[in-house]
C-alpha positions in Angstrom: 128.6 103.6 28.6 126.5 101.8 31.2 127.5 102.5 34.8 127.7 99.3 36.8 129.0 100.6 40.1 127.5 102.3 43.1 127.7 106.1 42.6 129.7 107.1 45.6 131.0 110.6 46.3 134.7 109.6 46.4 134.5 108.4 42.8 137.0 105.6 43.1 136.4 102.1 41.8 136.1 99.5 44.6 135.3 96.0 43.3 134.4 94.5 46.7 131.4 96.7 47.2 129.3 98.4 44.6 130.0 96.4 41.5 126.8 95.2 40.0 127.3 91.8 38.2 125.3 90.8 35.1 124.5 87.2 34.2 127.1 87.4 31.5 129.8 88.5 34.0 129.0 85.6 36.3 129.0 83.1 33.4 132.4 84.3 32.2 133.9 84.3 35.7 132.6 80.9 36.7 133.8 79.4 33.4 137.2 81.0 33.9 137.6 79.8 37.5 135.6 76.6 37.8 136.0 75.0 34.4 139.2 76.5 33.1 141.0 76.7 36.4 142.1 80.3 35.9 143.5 79.8 32.4 142.8 81.4 29.1 143.5 79.3 26.0 145.5 76.9 28.2 147.7 79.7 29.6 147.6 80.2 33.4 146.5 83.7 34.3 146.1 83.1 38.0 148.6 81.3 40.2 147.4 77.7 40.0 148.1 76.8 43.6 145.9 79.7 44.8 143.1 78.6 42.4 143.2 75.1 43.8 143.1 76.3 47.4 140.4 78.9 46.8 138.1 76.2 45.2 138.8 73.7 47.9 140.6 71.3 45.6 143.7 71.3 47.8 142.7 69.4 50.9 145.9 70.4 52.8 144.8 74.1 52.9 141.1 74.7 53.6 141.7 78.3 54.4 141.0 80.5 57.5 138.4 79.3 59.9 135.8 82.0 60.2 134.2 80.5 63.3 130.9 79.7 61.8 131.6 76.3 60.1 133.0 78.0 57.0 136.4 78.8 55.6 137.9 81.8 53.7 140.7 81.2 51.2 141.9 83.5 48.4 138.7 85.6 48.3 136.4 82.6 48.3 134.2 81.3 51.2 133.5 77.6 51.5 131.2 75.4 53.6 131.6 71.7 54.3 128.7 69.3 54.0 128.4 65.7 55.0 126.6 63.3 57.3 125.7 66.0 59.8 124.0 67.9 56.9 122.1 64.8 55.7 124.5 63.8 52.9 126.2 60.4 52.4 129.5 61.8 51.4 131.7 64.7 52.6 132.2 67.7 50.2 132.9 71.4 50.2 131.0 74.2 48.4 133.2 77.2 47.5 131.4 80.4 46.7 132.0 84.1 46.1 129.8 86.5 48.0 129.4 90.1 46.8 127.4 93.3 47.0 123.7 93.0 47.5 123.8 89.3 48.3 125.0 88.2 44.9 126.7 84.8 45.2 128.0 82.3 42.8 128.7 78.8 44.0 130.7 75.8 42.7 128.3 72.9 43.4 129.7 69.4 43.1 128.5 67.2 40.3 127.8 63.7 41.5 
């Protein structure tokens, strides 16, 4: 079996630090979250309100203010963009940030 974690002396899995993602992992995870809203074959696997808040689809809960113009909600970070960033409309970009600088973003379409 291929080892995809950092080899630490305490030998316990810790998903936040040390898990090395492959392109296939990211593809499956983003499809599951961003396209299928945390469902598999139409069956919710994740609590739907949490998914909506994490992905900035619930405008009533943008998450915790991190103090650097971003928010944190249900393990996702998000940054707002708009006129001050040179865009004509206001939008949010949620993303996950992991070990070694690996990030995956949900970029708006349109």
